[in-house]
N, C-alpha and C positions, 0 to 999 in steps of 0.2 A: 648546323653550326650557327645559323642566323638566329634561331630561337634562343640558343644558349647565350649568344652575345647580347641579344636583346634583353634577356633576363638580367644579366650582369649590369647592363646599362640602366635598366629600370630600378634595380635595387640601389645602384649608385645615385640615381636622381633623387630617390626618396630620402636617402641619407643626407645628400647635399641640400635638398630643399628644406627639410625639417631642421637640420642642425645649423646650416650656414645662413640660409635665406630666412630662417625663422617662419617658414610657411606652416600654416595649420596642417596637422597630419591628415585630417579629413580631405582637404583639398589636394594635397600631394598624392594621396592614395587614389583619389578619384581620377585625377589627370593621368596618372601613370597607368591605371587600368584601361582607360580609353586609348591612350597612346600605344600601349603594348598590343592591344587587340588589333588596331588599325595597321601598325607596322608589321605585325605578324602575318598579315594577309587574310585575317578572318573576315568573312562577310560582315558588312557594317551592321546589318540587323542582328546578327549573332553577337556582335560586340555589345550592342545596347541590351540585348536580352540577357547576356552573361552578367553584365553589371547589375541589372535589375534583379536577376535571380540570386546572384551572390549576396547583394545587400539585403534583399528581402528574406532570403533563406537564413542568413546569419542572425538578423534581427528577430525573425520568427522563432528561432530555436533558443535564443539566449536573451533577447531584449527584456522581456518581463522578468526573467530571472535576475538580471542586472538591477532593474528597478527595485524589486522586492528585497534583494540582498542589500542594496544601498539604504533602503528604508529601515530594515532591521538593524543595520549597522548604526544608523543615525540614532535610533531609539536606544540602542545599547550604550552609545557614547554619551548622549545628553542626559540619560537617566543615571549614569554612573555604573551601569551594569558591566560594561567592558572593563572598567577599572577594577571593579570587584573581582572579575575573573582573572585579570592580569595579576593582581596582588596574590591571589591564591596560587596561580601557576608559578609565579616567581619564587614563592616561598618553598616550593618543592624543587624546582629546577635550578634556581639561582639566576642572577642577572646575566651571567656570562653564557648561559645555555639557551637563549631565546631561539637562535637558528636551529639548534638540535631539536627543540620542541616542535618547531614548525615543520622540520623535515619529517619527523615521525608522524605528525598529524597528516601531512600531505600523502605520505606513503599509504597510510591506512584508509584515509577518506576516499582516495581516487580508485580504489579497487572496484567499488560499485558506482561511484559518482564521477561524472565527467569532470575533467580538470578545470574547465571554465567555471562550472557551478561551484566546485569545491573552493576555488580561489575567492570567488565572490562571497561565499558564506563565511569564510575564515578571515577575510581581509580586515574587518573591524577589530577582531581580536588581535591580529598581528600588529595593527597600529597602536592599540592600547599597550601591548607588551613592549613595543619599541619605546613608547613614551615613558612608561613606568621604569624601564630598565635604563633609560638614558642612552640608547644605542641608535645607530642609523637604521632607518626603516628598510634599507636595501638588503641587509643581511637576512632578516627574517622573511622578506618577500621572495627573494631568490631561493632561499632554502625551501620555502613552501611550494613555489612554482616547480622547482626541480623534483621535489618529493612527490608532488602530484603527477608529474610527467612519467615517472618510473613505472608506477603500477598502471597508469592509464594506457600505456603502450604495450605492456608485457604480461599483465595478469588478468585473465578472465575473472569476473563476467563482463569486463569492459567489451563493447561490441567489436572493436578492431581485432584483438587477439582471438576472440571466439570465431569471428568470420574467417580469419587466417587458418585457424585449426581445422575448420570445416573444409576449406578449399584444399588444404594440404593433407587432409585425412590424418591429422595428428591426434593422439590421445589427449583429451582435455585435462585429465588428471596430471599427466606428465608436464603439460604446458603450464599448469598452475604451479606445480612443484618447482620446476626450473625457472619459470618466470618470476616466482616469488623470491627465489634465492638471488638471481641475477639483478632483479629490481632492488633488492636490499643493498647489494654491493654498489649499484649505481646511485642509490640514495645517499650512501656514505660519501661517494665522490661528489655528489651535489652539495652535501653539507660542508665538505672540505672547501669546495669552491666558494661557498657563501661566506665562510669565516675568514678565508684568506684573501679573497678578491672583492666580493661584494661589500664586506664590512668596511672596507677602506673608502667606499664612496659615500659621502655624507648626504643623506636625504632625510629631511625632517618628516616625522610621522604625519604631520598635518600641514596643509597649505595655509597661507595667511587668510584668516577669516573662516577657516574650515573647522578648527578646533573649538569645541564647546567653550563658550566664554565663562560659564559657571559650571565647573565640575563638582558635582555633589560630593560631600564628604562620605566616607565609606559607611558611616552609621546611618546615612540617609539613602544610600544606594540600595537597590534590590538585593535579595539574598543570592548567594552563589548558584543555587538551584534554579531560581527564577531567571537569572542572567544566562545560564547555560542552555535552558530549554529552547529558546528561539533559534539557537544554532544547532543544537543536538537533534531536535525533533525532525527537521527536514532531512538531515543525514540518515537517521534511522529509517524514515519512511522510504527514502530512495533505495537504501540497502535492501529493505524488505521487498520492494518491487523487483529489484534485480534478482533476488533469490527466487521469487515466485515465478519469474520468467525462465528459470533454468530448465533444460530439457527434462530433468527428472521430476519437475513439478512438485516440489516438497510441500506446498500448501494445497495441492490438488488443483482441479480445473474448474471449481465451482465458484460460489459467491465470494469466498475469502480472497481468492486470486483476483477476481473481478474488482473488488474494492481496493485491494493493495495496488493493482495496476493503475487505478485512478489516483489515489492519494499519494502514490509514490512518484508520480510525474513531478519533475523539479518545480514547475510553476505552481502546482497545487500544494506540494510540500512546503514551499517557501511562503505561500499565502497563509497556510496554517501557522508557520513560524511567525509571520507578521502578527497574526491574531494573538499569539502569546506575548509578542513584544509590546502590545498595547497595555499589558499589566505591569510593565517595567517602571513607568513613572510613578512617583509617590501619589500623584493625583492626575488622572488623564483629563486634560482640558480640551474642549472642542477646537480651540485655536491650533492645537498641535497637529490636527489633521487638515488644516487649511492651507491655502496657497503660500502664506508667509510663515507657516509653522514648521515643525520638524519634518512632516511628510512632504510639504512643498519644497523645502530645502533639499531633501534627498532626491526628489524628482529632477530638480535643476542640476544637481551634481552628477546624476547618472546620465543625463541627456548627452553630454559631450562624449562620455565613454561609449554609449550606444552608437553614436554616429561614427566614431572612429573605428570601432569594432566592425560595424557594418561595412564601412569602406574597405577595411582589410579583407572582409569576406568577398566583396565585389572583385578586388584585385586577384584574390585566390581563384575565384570562379573563372575569370578570364583566362588565367594561366591553365587551369584544368581543361577548358574547352579549346585551347590553342593546340593541344596535342603534345605539349612539351614533356609532360609526365611519361607518356608512352615512349617517346623518343629517348629520353634519358634511361628509362627502365630497360628497354630492349638493347640499347647500346652496352649497358653494364652487364646485362644477362649473357651477352655473348662472350664474356671473359671468364676464364677458368680460375676462380679465386677461392675455391673451397668454401668454408663456412663464412668467410668474409663476403662472399657474393651476395647472399640475401640481405646482409647489412647494408652494403653499398647501394644495391638496387633501391631499397626502401629509403635510404638517406638521400639519394639523388632525386627520387620522386617527391619526398617531403620538402626538400629545399626548393624544388622547382615550383610546387603548387600550393604548399602551405598546410594542408590538412593531414594530420597524423593518421586518422582513420582511413582516408582515401589512399594514403601511401601504403598502409599495411595491406589493405585489400588488393590494391593494384599489384604490389610486389608479390603477394601470395599467388595471384593469378599468373604472373610471369614465371614464377619459380615452379609452379605445379608440373608443367610438362618436362622440366629438367631434373626432377628429383631422382629418378632412377639412373639417368646418365651420370649424375654427380655423386652417386653412391649414398644418397640420403633416404634409402628405402626403409631402414629399420625404424621402429616406433620412437626410440630415443632420438634418432637423427631428425625425424620429422618435427618432434617437439622443440628441439634446439633451433631448427630453422625458423620456426614461428617466433621464438624468443629473439633470434638474431634480427628478424624483420622488425620486431617491436623496438629493438635498440636503435635500428636505423631510422625508425619513424620519429625519433627525438631530434634528429640532426637535419637541419637546425631550425629553431624557431626564430623567424624574423618578420619582416613587414607584411608578408602575404599570409601570415598565420593569425587568425583572430585571437588566439590565446596570448600572443605577444602583446597585443593592444590591451587586453584585459589586465595583464600583469603590469604593464607600464602605467596605464591610466589609474588603476586602483592603488598604485604604489608611488604616485607622484614623480615618476621617472620621465625624463626627456627621452625622445626616440634614440638619441645618441647614447644615453646611459643604458637604454634597453639593449642596443646592439652589443655594448661592452659587457653587460651582465647576463641578460636572458639568452642572447644568441650564443655567446662564447660558453656560457654555462651548459647549455644543451649540447654543444659540440663536445665539450670535455666529458660530460656525463655519458653521452652516447658512445664515445670511443672507449671509455672504461668498460661499459657494458659489453661492447663488441669483443674486447680483449678477454673479458671474463667468459663469454660464450666460447671463444676459441680455446681457452685453457680447459674448460669443462669438456668440450668436444674431443680434445686431444687425450683426455683421460678415459672417458666413458665409451667413445666410439671405436 
């Protein structure tokens, strides 16, 4: 009970420190990480190692992605490419449908792409759409983040669902089928939350001084194809890598797979996208790549995001190493709750330590020895348990989740707004997904 109480106190302190004391989120997260570890009784050297590993591991996996995504976004915005794309999309969807557009994009993109990378890549387009449509940035941002989350947690080839399917010996085809259906329903729930709740929170697409002072007229902006390629190429390359890594090896095991495995790494894919972004300005000047140019401004803007995201990773790592995830998971696993059991186990672990992938894998490991006793032996039942675990791994995204900080920092949200929108949105979406799994299970099992 002390670890649970400590977690509640830690989250409460982060909210109080950032919202009321106006403390920088990086400092609040770092202090909380150390305090939690010490008060939880972890050895002091383990606390320090957890903070360093969590910060370094998070930065190592997404730091360069954030920088390159920010640079591509800056070149899109300042060249007018983002506005060119926004105009084209709005002509098709209409100004009232920006959140729906971002929800669909998120659902599709996050099947092969990690949600962090997907949000970074699409963030500049979301800002341009919000600006052109004259709507709050919050609606599109939350629609995008929730859309990304649905397939990230429930649809292979994302690593979490694949690992859970392997641990529980579930048929991958059935997991993809039911995961895709339940994720689509959850995505609709996320879109509804975005247009009914997030849209009421007024957030400007750009901070003061962030918006390009001279937005090129559309006749001076790059073509729609040239504007789309820096965003689309990285996504395609990452998708191809995911496909090449499938057990069936659709591209074989030779040189083609070797090359795709390299260029499909998010860092390499975004670096190639940046190469295409260099063709966006009417004339590329050497100052654009200098400290005070477009590149330098993007580096400065991304630095704060990286630091806060890294601190969130440090806090999450301390929680993981404290043993709270195992405690919560084992406590819930002892309860007889039917198909809601895997959902609650994953939700408890996710809320406790932050990582959706860790929550999915840990919950699957806890559920594996219980499958026969709970009557989940049939292939359909095993697949639905995997999807239920994925639904639970969305609940909830808050301060210990690096994705929470990616969403809030790229969307100009305060931490308080993040709790109101991202945290509540993932709770609503996850519960809807759990109910959908329950209904499907009642029909097919």
